[in-house]
N, C-alpha and C positions, 0 to 999 in steps of 0.2 A: 174261574176254574179252567185248567188247561184243556186244550183240544187233544183227543186221544192219540193221533199219529205223532205229534211233536213230543208228547209225554213219553210215548214208547221209544222214540229215537233217543231222547235225552236220558232216560232212566237206565239205558244200557251202557252208559259211559263206563269205561274200564279205567281203573286207577287204584292206587294204593292209598286208602284213607288215612293210614298212619303217617305217610310222608307228604300227602296232598300232591303227588305227582300225577297229573291227569293227562291222558292222551287225547288229542283231537278226535272227534267223531269222523268216520269216513263220510265222503260226499253222499248226499241223498240223490238217487236217480228216480225220476218219474216214468210212468208208462210210455210217454211220448218222447223220451230221451232227454228232456230238460233235467239239469242237475244243479245242485247248489250245496254249499256247506251250511250246516246249522249247528251252532255252538252256543254253549251257555256255561257260565261259571264265574269264579271269583275275579278273574282278570279280563273278562269279556264284557261286551255291551249287552248285558242281559239283566233281567229283573227277576228275582234278586241277584245280586252279584256275590253269589255263594256257590260252592261246589255241593250240589244236592244229588245224592244217589237216587232220590225219588223222581227226579226230572220235573219237579213241580215249579216250573217257571211261568211267568205271565208274559214275558218278552224275551226274545233271543237275538243273537247275532247271526245274520245271514251273510254269506260271503261268496263272491266270485261265481255268480250264476252263469250258466252256459249261454244264456241269451237275455236280452233286456226283458224285464218283467215289470209292467206298469204298476202293479199293486205294491211293489217294493220301492219304487222310485222316491216316494216322500222320505224314506229313511236312508237314502244313499249318501255315503260320505263324499263321493265324487260322481255326480250325476252325468258328467261328460264322458265317463268311461264305465258304463254300468256292468260290464262283465269282468272288470278288474278292480273292484272296490268292495268294501264291506257296508253292510246296512245295519245300523245299530238300533237296539231296543225295538225290534219288530214284534208287535203283539202276536202271540201264538195263533190267534184266530186268523190273522192275515196269512201266516205261513201255511196253516191248514187249507185256506182257500186257494193259495197258489198251488199246493200239491194236488188238490182236487181238480183245479182248472187244467192241470197237465195229466189228467187221467189216473191220479192216485200214484202210490208208490209202485215202481216196477218190481216184479218178482226178483228178490235178491237185491233190490235197490237200497236196502238198509237192513 
């Protein structure tokens, strides 16, 4: 089952279900200023690889965090450049833990 913050972020995806044109989600900003991209969908490193309006994903793609985050490193595409890479198939529970470790979502952070 998905963690509540990630589900909330992903279920608010805007797009036209008739044409399947999906816009990327805005960056997520945490209370301490840490930020990252969290994406999921048909052409992304997520599970399932479908465009779900419900946001019901078990793993998501994280990208371009504002600082190195050790909890994400096992999923890094390029571990030598942790703020300029994507992290594929990150379990939503790990993403939730990262958000919590940085003080939760900032007001207006998503």
